[in-house]
C-alpha positions in Angstrom: 10.7 -6.0 13.6 7.8 -8.9 13.8 6.4 -7.5 10.6 9.0 -7.2 8.3 8.2 -10.8 7.1 4.8 -9.9 6.4 5.9 -6.5 4.4 8.1 -8.3 2.3 5.4 -10.5 1.4 3.0 -8.0 1.0 5.2 -5.9 -1.5 6.6 -9.0 -3.6 3.7 -11.4 -3.4 0.2 -9.5 -2.8 -0.7 -8.4 -6.3 -3.8 -8.6 -8.2 -3.8 -11.4 -10.9 -2.7 -10.1 -14.3 -1.7 -12.3 -16.8 1.3 -14.0 -18.7 5.5 -13.9 -17.7 6.7 -12.3 -14.7 8.1 -8.8 -14.7 11.3 -8.6 -13.5 11.9 -5.8 -11.0 14.3 -5.8 -7.7 15.0 -2.8 -5.5 18.1 -0.9 -5.7 17.4 2.0 -3.3 15.9 2.3 0.3 12.5 3.4 0.7 12.2 6.7 3.0 10.8 4.7 5.5 11.1 1.4 6.8 8.0 -0.6 5.6 5.3 -0.8 8.3 6.5 2.6 10.3 4.3 5.3 10.7 5.2 7.5 8.0 3.0 9.4 5.4 5.5 11.1 3.1 4.7 13.9 0.7 5.9 13.6 -2.7 8.9 11.3 -2.1 10.6 11.2 -4.9 13.6 8.9 -6.0 13.7 10.8 -9.5 13.2 14.2 -10.0 12.6 15.2 -13.5 8.9 15.4 -14.5 7.9 13.5 -17.7 7.5 15.9 -20.4 4.2 16.8 -21.6 5.0 15.7 -25.4 6.4 12.4 -24.0 4.5 9.3 -25.9 2.6 7.0 -23.9 2.6 3.6 -25.3 0.1 1.1 -25.0 0.1 -1.2 -22.0 0.2 -5.2 -23.1 -1.3 -7.9 -20.4 0.4 -7.4 -17.1 1.6 -10.3 -15.1 2.5 -11.3 -11.7 5.3 -8.9 -10.3 8.0 -11.2 -9.0 11.0 -9.2 -8.5 14.4 -10.3 -9.7 18.0 -9.0 -9.7 18.3 -7.7 -13.2 16.6 -4.7 -12.9 16.3 -1.7 -10.5 13.2 -0.5 -9.2 12.6 3.2 -8.9 10.2 4.3 -6.3 7.7 7.4 -5.5 5.9 7.5 -2.2 2.9 9.9 -2.1 0.9 9.4 0.6 -0.4 12.7 2.0 -2.5 14.3 -1.0 -3.9 13.1 -4.1 -1.7 12.1 -7.1 -2.1 14.2 -10.2 -1.2 13.0 -13.6 1.8 15.0 -15.1 2.2 16.8 -12.2 3.8 13.7 -10.1 4.7 11.7 -13.0 8.4 11.1 -12.8 10.8 9.9 -15.5 12.1 6.5 -14.7 9.9 5.7 -11.9 8.4 2.1 -12.5 6.7 1.5 -8.9 4.2 4.3 -7.4 3.1 3.7 -3.8 -0.3 5.9 -3.4 -3.3 6.4 -0.9 -5.6 3.9 -1.8 -8.4 6.0 -1.0 -7.4 9.4 -2.4 -6.3 7.8 -5.6 -9.0 7.3 -8.5 -9.2 4.4 -10.6 -8.4 6.8 -13.7 -5.5 7.9 -12.5 -4.4 4.1 -11.5 -4.9 3.4 -15.6 -3.5 6.3 -16.7 -0.2 5.1 -14.9 -0.4 1.9 -15.8 -0.5 2.9 -19.6 2.7 4.5 -19.1 4.6 1.6 -19.5 3.7 -2.3 -19.0 6.9 -2.0 -16.5 4.7 0.3 -14.0 3.6 -1.4 -10.6 0.8 0.7 -8.7 0.7 0.4 -5.1 -2.4 0.8 -2.7 -1.5 2.1 0.3 -4.1 2.0 3.4 -3.4 1.9 7.4 -4.6 -1.4 8.7 -3.2 -0.8 12.1 -4.7 2.9 13.2 -8.0 4.5 13.1 -7.7 7.9 10.9 -10.9 10.6 11.8 -10.7 11.8 8.3 -11.1 8.6 6.4 -14.4 8.0 4.7 -15.2 5.1 7.1 -14.3 6.4 9.8 -17.8 6.0 11.5 -17.4 1.9 11.1 -15.0 2.1 14.2 -16.8 2.1 17.6 -15.0 3.5 20.4 -14.0 0.3 22.1 -11.2 -0.4 19.4 -9.6 3.1 19.2 -7.0 3.6 21.6 -4.0 5.9 22.3 -2.9 8.7 19.6 -0.3 7.7 17.0 2.3 10.3 17.9 3.3 12.8 15.1 0.1 11.9 12.9 -3.3 14.4 13.6 -6.6 12.5 14.1 -4.9 9.2 14.2 -5.1 6.6 17.0 -3.8 2.8 17.2 -6.4 -0.1 17.0 -7.4 -2.7 19.1 -6.3 -5.5 16.5 -7.3 -8.2 18.7 -10.7 -7.1 17.9 -10.5 -9.2 14.4 -14.5 -9.5 14.1 -14.9 -5.6 13.9 -11.5 -4.8 12.2 -11.4 -7.4 9.8 -14.4 -6.6 7.8 -13.3 -2.8 7.3 -10.2 -4.1 5.9 -11.8 -6.2 3.6 -14.1 -3.6 2.4 -10.8 -1.1 2.0 -9.2 -3.9 -0.2 -12.2 -4.4 -2.5 -13.2 -0.8 -3.0 -10.2 1.2 -2.6 -7.5 -1.3 -3.9 -9.1 -4.2 -6.1 -12.0 -2.0 -7.5 -9.3 0.7 -9.0 -7.3 -2.1 -10.4 -4.1 -1.5 -8.4 -1.2 -4.1 -8.6 -0.3 -4.5 -5.5 -1.3 -3.8 -1.6 0.6 -2.0 1.2 -1.0 -2.2 4.6 0.7 0.3 6.4 0.9 1.0 10.3 0.6 -2.4 11.5 3.2 -3.2 14.2 0.7 -2.0 16.8 2.0 -4.2 19.6 5.5 -2.5 20.0 3.9 0.9 19.9 1.9 2.4 23.1 -1.3 1.6 21.5 -3.4 2.0 25.2 -4.1 -2.0 24.6 -2.1 -5.4 25.5 -1.1 -6.7 22.5 1.1 -9.3 21.9 3.6 -10.1 19.2 1.6 -13.1 18.2 -1.7 -11.3 18.1 -0.1 -8.5 16.2 1.4 -11.5 13.8 -2.1 -13.1 14.0 -3.9 -10.2 12.5 -1.2 -9.3 9.4 -2.0 -13.0 8.4 -5.5 -12.2 8.3 -4.9 -9.2 6.1 -2.6 -10.9 4.1 -5.6 -13.7 3.4 -8.1 -10.9 2.8 -5.2 -9.8 -0.1 -5.6 -13.3 -1.4 -9.4 -13.5 -1.3 -8.9 -10.8 -4.2 -6.4 -12.5 -6.3 -3.4 -11.7 -4.8 -0.5 -14.0 -5.3 0.7 -16.4 -2.9 4.3 -17.0 -1.9 
């Protein structure tokens, strides 16, 4: 895939600036979908035991750049199709939560971060498709909305060549949905438009250029460079 390189950067390096020494993490299990694919799982869990209500929550220390290493496993929880509810959706042993940036509140992000200094909370938003149910849907002119994103209701591919229109929207998403809520990282999803039936003649090079622009937006808001 053309975007694997960029997704690796997003997951490993596009993190908000936080502090001192890096936290050692590395994946030991495969996510339920390849990064960038059109998958929006509900309650995708890598652990199954809910956190006991009596479990103490230690005070979080100053967090740092997240730089995964090979000496600790990463346990993932993807939950993108509905809002995350503290206690109900927290899982013992999970160190990385990947949540919908619009649906998740800053309070929820803060509560997850106080569970442990090792917890990383990722802000997911779709950067390559239009979703009619989003709060900013009225900002997308019809000219940039293409064919249906098959399998997902009210979701349509975007003409990512029109960066003059889309980049300001994505910048606001990163700021208001991710940065302002103090997420630790950013996951722009559904970004591989060129290889799908989008309704637009988009080349691989144009898709890569769009992804680079999304990366630069993340950098503007304090994300780490590789």
